[in-house]
Backbone as a printed PyTorch tensor [residue, N CA C, xyz], in Angstrom:
tensor([[[-38.0580,  70.1080,  57.7380],
         [-38.0300,  71.2060,  56.4140],
         [-39.2630,  71.2920,  56.3750]],

        [[-39.3030,  72.7300,  55.3510],
         [-40.7010,  73.3480,  55.1130],
         [-40.0620,  73.8960,  53.9000]],

        [[-41.0190,  73.8350,  52.6950],
         [-40.9230,  74.6870,  51.6940],
         [-40.5690,  76.4000,  51.6040]],

        [[-41.3470,  76.8410,  52.8070],
         [-41.2010,  77.8360,  53.1170],
         [-39.7530,  78.4440,  53.6920]],

        [[-38.7720,  77.6750,  53.8920],
         [-37.9600,  77.5240,  55.0210],
         [-36.4870,  77.0070,  54.2820]],

        [[-35.3810,  78.5860,  54.0060],
         [-34.2690,  77.4480,  53.5760],
         [-33.8620,  76.2230,  53.8260]],

        [[-33.5410,  75.8850,  52.5560],
         [-33.2020,  74.2510,  52.8080],
         [-31.7750,  74.0610,  52.6440]],

        [[-31.1470,  73.7130,  54.0360],
         [-29.5330,  73.8810,  54.3270],
         [-29.0140,  72.3480,  53.5200]],

        [[-29.7650,  71.6430,  53.1540],
         [-28.9780,  70.8490,  52.2610],
         [-28.8370,  70.9160,  50.6490]],

        [[-29.5240,  72.2340,  50.4700],
         [-29.1730,  72.4510,  49.1360],
         [-27.4420,  73.2770,  48.9690]],

        [[-26.6900,  73.7240,  50.1470],
         [-25.2450,  74.4380,  49.8770],
         [-24.9000,  73.6950,  51.3670]],

        [[-23.5230,  72.7320,  50.7060],
         [-22.6810,  72.5700,  51.4970],
         [-22.2140,  73.3960,  52.6660]],

        [[-22.0420,  75.1040,  52.2840],
         [-21.8380,  75.6850,  53.5070],
         [-22.7100,  75.6460,  54.8740]],

        [[-24.1170,  75.5750,  54.6360],
         [-24.5860,  75.3410,  55.9670],
         [-23.8560,  74.4760,  56.8620]],

        [[-23.6980,  73.3680,  56.8590],
         [-23.0940,  72.0900,  57.2500],
         [-21.6390,  72.8590,  57.8430]],

        [[-20.8450,  73.2790,  56.7730],
         [-19.6290,  73.9150,  57.7690],
         [-19.8950,  74.9290,  58.1760]],

        [[-20.6250,  75.8450,  57.9180],
         [-20.8940,  76.9100,  58.9590],
         [-21.2100,  76.3640,  60.3940]],

        [[-22.2810,  75.3580,  60.4980],
         [-22.3820,  74.6370,  61.4120],
         [-21.3260,  74.2880,  62.2690]],

        [[-20.3740,  73.2770,  61.6590],
         [-19.1850,  72.8260,  62.3720],
         [-18.4410,  73.7620,  62.6600]],

        [[-17.7730,  74.6450,  61.6230],
         [-16.9470,  75.6730,  62.1420],
         [-17.0250,  76.8020,  63.0470]],

        [[-18.2520,  77.1170,  62.9730],
         [-18.8480,  77.9860,  64.3400],
         [-18.9310,  77.5830,  65.6960]],

        [[-19.3150,  76.3380,  65.5120],
         [-19.1320,  75.5960,  66.9590],
         [-17.7860,  75.5600,  67.2990]],

        [[-16.9440,  75.2260,  66.6330],
         [-15.6740,  75.4500,  67.2880],
         [-15.0450,  76.7050,  67.7990]],

        [[-15.4070,  77.8580,  67.2410],
         [-15.1790,  79.0190,  67.1100],
         [-15.4070,  79.7330,  68.7940]],

        [[-16.8860,  79.1870,  69.3420],
         [-17.5640,  79.1520,  70.2200],
         [-17.2610,  78.6380,  71.7380]],

        [[-16.0610,  77.8170,  71.3820],
         [-16.3110,  76.8740,  72.6800],
         [-16.3490,  77.6200,  73.8690]],

        [[-15.4170,  78.6480,  74.2460],
         [-15.2560,  79.4400,  75.5080],
         [-16.2850,  80.3450,  75.9580]],

        [[-17.5710,  80.4180,  74.6910],
         [-18.5500,  81.6420,  74.9560],
         [-19.7940,  80.9080,  75.6310]],

        [[-20.6950,  81.9530,  76.1240],
         [-21.7970,  81.7980,  77.1090],
         [-22.8530,  81.9820,  76.5680]],

        [[-23.1260,  82.7570,  75.5400],
         [-24.2690,  83.1500,  74.7870],
         [-23.8550,  83.4830,  73.1960]],

        [[-24.6880,  83.1650,  72.3080],
         [-24.4300,  82.9700,  70.8080],
         [-25.6710,  83.3380,  70.3870]],

        [[-25.9740,  84.3020,  69.3140],
         [-26.9990,  84.4690,  68.8320],
         [-26.7420,  84.7620,  67.3040]],

        [[-27.6970,  83.7280,  66.6750],
         [-28.1730,  83.5140,  65.4420],
         [-28.9980,  84.0130,  64.7210]],

        [[-28.9540,  84.9140,  63.5760],
         [-29.7360,  85.8610,  62.7740],
         [-30.1500,  85.2150,  61.3250]],

        [[-31.2620,  84.8460,  61.0380],
         [-31.4300,  84.2940,  60.1060],
         [-31.3120,  82.8380,  60.4060]],

        [[-31.6510,  82.2500,  61.3350],
         [-31.7580,  80.9370,  61.8110],
         [-32.2040,  79.8040,  60.8340]],

        [[-33.4580,  79.8120,  60.0570],
         [-33.8230,  79.1200,  59.0510],
         [-34.4410,  77.9920,  59.7590]],

        [[-33.7880,  76.4660,  59.1850],
         [-34.1670,  75.4690,  59.9040],
         [-33.2640,  75.4830,  61.6310]],

        [[-32.5100,  76.0660,  61.2940],
         [-31.9620,  75.9620,  62.9200],
         [-30.7050,  75.3020,  62.8460]],

        [[-30.1200,  74.5860,  61.8170],
         [-28.7410,  74.1010,  61.6480],
         [-27.6660,  74.2690,  62.4150]],

        [[-27.3240,  76.0030,  62.2560],
         [-26.4860,  76.0370,  63.3060],
         [-26.1990,  76.6740,  64.5930]],

        [[-27.7590,  76.8300,  64.9080],
         [-27.7890,  77.1550,  66.4110],
         [-27.9250,  75.7930,  67.2400]],

        [[-28.6510,  75.1030,  66.6730],
         [-28.5280,  73.3740,  67.0770],
         [-27.7180,  72.9680,  67.2660]],

        [[-26.5070,  72.9090,  66.0960],
         [-25.0870,  72.1970,  66.0620],
         [-24.4160,  73.0320,  67.4020]],

        [[-24.3870,  73.8510,  67.3570],
         [-23.4160,  74.7470,  68.4890],
         [-23.8200,  74.4760,  69.6050]],

        [[-25.4750,  74.5590,  69.9210],
         [-25.8550,  73.8260,  71.1190],
         [-25.5160,  72.3500,  71.6180]],

        [[-25.3750,  71.7180,  70.6160],
         [-25.0500,  70.2300,  71.0050],
         [-23.5200,  70.5020,  71.0440]],

        [[-22.7020,  71.1720,  70.4180],
         [-21.2470,  70.7310,  70.8340],
         [-20.8310,  71.6680,  71.8880]],

        [[-21.5900,  72.5240,  72.4000],
         [-21.3270,  73.4850,  73.5140],
         [-22.0210,  73.1640,  74.5090]],

        [[-22.2660,  72.3820,  75.3730],
         [-23.0330,  72.0550,  76.6180],
         [-23.6860,  72.9620,  77.3050]],

        [[-22.8150,  74.2960,  77.4990],
         [-23.1060,  75.4160,  78.4940],
         [-23.3750,  76.2540,  77.8140]],

        [[-23.3480,  76.6330,  76.4680],
         [-23.5730,  78.0190,  75.7570],
         [-25.0960,  77.7140,  75.5350]],

        [[-25.6820,  78.9230,  75.9160],
         [-27.1630,  79.3810,  75.3970],
         [-26.9970,  80.1060,  74.0890]],

        [[-28.0280,  79.9620,  73.4760],
         [-27.7570,  80.1110,  71.9380],
         [-29.7460,  80.9430,  72.1440]],

        [[-29.4240,  82.2980,  71.3520],
         [-30.7490,  82.9260,  70.9510],
         [-30.5990,  82.8580,  69.0940]],

        [[-31.9950,  82.3810,  68.6930],
         [-32.0200,  82.1970,  67.1920],
         [-33.3020,  83.0560,  66.7860]],

        [[-33.2700,  83.5470,  66.0640],
         [-34.1320,  84.6790,  65.5660],
         [-33.9470,  84.6380,  63.7030]],

        [[-35.6690,  84.7280,  63.2200],
         [-35.6210,  84.7530,  61.8050],
         [-36.8360,  85.4850,  61.4860]],

        [[-36.9400,  86.6560,  60.7180],
         [-37.7820,  87.1520,  60.0470],
         [-38.7770,  86.4730,  59.6570]],

        [[-38.8350,  85.1720,  58.9850],
         [-39.9240,  84.1990,  58.7420],
         [-40.4960,  83.5360,  59.9560]],

        [[-42.3210,  84.0680,  60.0200],
         [-42.4230,  82.8490,  61.2290],
         [-42.2940,  81.2460,  61.0450]],

        [[-42.1280,  81.1580,  60.0250],
         [-42.5430,  79.1590,  59.4730],
         [-40.9000,  78.9290,  60.2720]],

        [[-39.9530,  79.7530,  59.6730],
         [-38.1990,  79.3320,  60.2280],
         [-38.2740,  79.2910,  61.8620]],

        [[-38.8140,  80.4740,  62.3400],
         [-38.5810,  80.5300,  63.9570],
         [-39.4540,  79.4530,  64.0350]],

        [[-40.4750,  79.0050,  63.8990],
         [-41.1240,  77.8130,  64.3900],
         [-40.3030,  76.2500,  63.9010]],

        [[-39.9610,  76.0540,  63.0550],
         [-39.0250,  74.6830,  62.5420],
         [-37.8090,  74.8140,  63.6510]],

        [[-36.9390,  76.2840,  63.5600],
         [-35.9550,  76.1890,  64.9380],
         [-36.5160,  75.2360,  66.1100]],

        [[-37.6600,  75.9700,  66.3360],
         [-37.7550,  75.8510,  67.6220],
         [-38.4590,  74.1580,  67.4160]],

        [[-39.1730,  73.5420,  66.7750],
         [-39.2930,  72.3910,  66.6590],
         [-38.1340,  71.5590,  66.4520]],

        [[-36.9730,  71.5210,  65.5170],
         [-35.7490,  71.0240,  65.6910],
         [-35.0670,  71.1280,  66.9880]],

        [[-35.1920,  72.2420,  67.3830],
         [-34.4530,  72.1530,  68.9360],
         [-35.1200,  71.0210,  69.9610]],

        [[-35.9460,  70.6600,  69.8520],
         [-37.0960,  69.9300,  70.7300],
         [-36.4320,  68.6240,  69.9610]],

        [[-37.0760,  68.0130,  68.7880],
         [-36.0670,  67.2550,  68.0090],
         [-34.4460,  66.6900,  68.5700]],

        [[-33.7740,  67.3880,  68.3450],
         [-32.2210,  67.6260,  69.1750],
         [-31.8730,  67.5070,  70.2120]],

        [[-32.8000,  67.8270,  71.2790],
         [-33.1060,  67.6830,  73.0070],
         [-32.0850,  69.0600,  73.1190]],

        [[-32.2950,  70.2760,  72.6030],
         [-31.6100,  71.1680,  73.0820],
         [-32.5120,  72.1960,  73.0290]],

        [[-33.5360,  72.3850,  73.3060],
         [-34.7110,  73.2360,  73.6150],
         [-34.7730,  74.1780,  74.9050]],

        [[-34.0510,  73.4940,  75.8900],
         [-33.5230,  73.9000,  76.7200],
         [-32.6860,  75.0670,  76.9900]],

        [[-31.6450,  75.5400,  75.8150],
         [-30.9570,  75.8100,  75.6270],
         [-30.9080,  76.8840,  74.2680]],

        [[-31.9990,  76.8500,  73.4210],
         [-32.1230,  77.7770,  72.5540],
         [-33.8480,  78.5730,  72.5520]],

        [[-33.3930,  79.8470,  72.5060],
         [-34.6610,  80.4010,  72.7550],
         [-34.6040,  81.3520,  71.1650]],

        [[-36.1000,  81.1020,  70.2690],
         [-36.1310,  81.2840,  69.1360],
         [-37.2180,  82.6590,  69.0310]],

        [[-37.0600,  83.3740,  68.2550],
         [-37.6340,  84.5780,  68.1670],
         [-38.2020,  84.8430,  66.4390]],

        [[-38.9730,  85.6970,  66.2720],
         [-39.5720,  85.6310,  64.9550],
         [-39.4570,  87.8680,  64.6770]],

        [[-38.3520,  87.9990,  64.1520],
         [-38.4300,  89.0800,  64.0440],
         [-37.5980,  89.3520,  62.6940]],

        [[-37.1140,  90.9710,  62.6030],
         [-36.1520,  91.7090,  61.5310],
         [-34.5860,  91.7460,  62.2450]],

        [[-33.8260,  91.0510,  62.0330],
         [-32.3680,  91.3760,  62.6120],
         [-32.6010,  90.9030,  64.0530]],

        [[-32.1540,  91.9080,  64.6990],
         [-32.4890,  91.9140,  65.9200],
         [-33.3270,  92.3500,  67.3870]],

        [[-34.6320,  92.8060,  66.2520],
         [-35.5540,  93.2710,  66.7050],
         [-36.3490,  92.8590,  67.8200]],

        [[-36.6040,  91.4870,  67.6390],
         [-36.9580,  90.6180,  68.6040],
         [-36.5640,  90.3470,  69.7770]],

        [[-34.9190,  90.3250,  69.9860],
         [-34.4870,  90.1690,  70.9630],
         [-34.1310,  91.2320,  71.7310]],

        [[-34.6000,  90.8790,  73.1970],
         [-34.7520,  91.8030,  74.0560],
         [-33.0090,  92.6300,  74.5360]],

        [[-33.2890,  93.8640,  74.0430],
         [-31.5870,  94.7320,  74.4440],
         [-30.8210,  94.2130,  75.5690]],

        [[-31.3190,  93.6750,  76.4690],
         [-30.6590,  93.2520,  77.7700],
         [-29.5800,  92.1190,  77.5170]],

        [[-30.2110,  91.6200,  76.4760],
         [-29.4560,  90.4120,  76.2830],
         [-28.0760,  90.6340,  75.6020]],

        [[-26.9520,  90.4890,  76.0160],
         [-25.3770,  90.5890,  75.4010],
         [-24.9500,  89.2440,  75.2370]],

        [[-24.7890,  89.1070,  73.9160],
         [-24.4220,  87.7060,  72.9960],
         [-22.9100,  87.9580,  73.1600]],

        [[-21.9430,  86.6650,  73.0820],
         [-20.4120,  86.6800,  73.0780],
         [-20.0410,  86.7450,  71.6450]],

        [[-21.0170,  86.3900,  70.7260],
         [-20.7380,  86.1830,  69.1950],
         [-22.3820,  86.6020,  68.6000]],

        [[-22.4350,  87.0760,  67.8750],
         [-23.4570,  87.4180,  66.5990],
         [-23.2070,  86.4360,  65.3440]],

        [[-24.1740,  85.6580,  64.6130],
         [-23.9960,  85.3210,  63.1330],
         [-25.2740,  85.3220,  62.3010]]])
């Protein structure tokens, strides 16, 4: 956690989204999360779907760093790439996602 990044524990919806979206993308291969914050959604999706690659982006540099650190701590850093940028600006145009959240 970081005081400059949205705390997912404040709203129950963060955990709900993390769980529900992980089920919705089970058959997919590439997922993008915009506004990743601490990485709760991206990390849960990667943990639940072992073959899924995740690209997570946030306009806040600290949030992008925190998502990366949390991906390391949760042992999914090999499948989560983090970016700092506005919406999809930092992600290469060649990257084609099955889903964007």
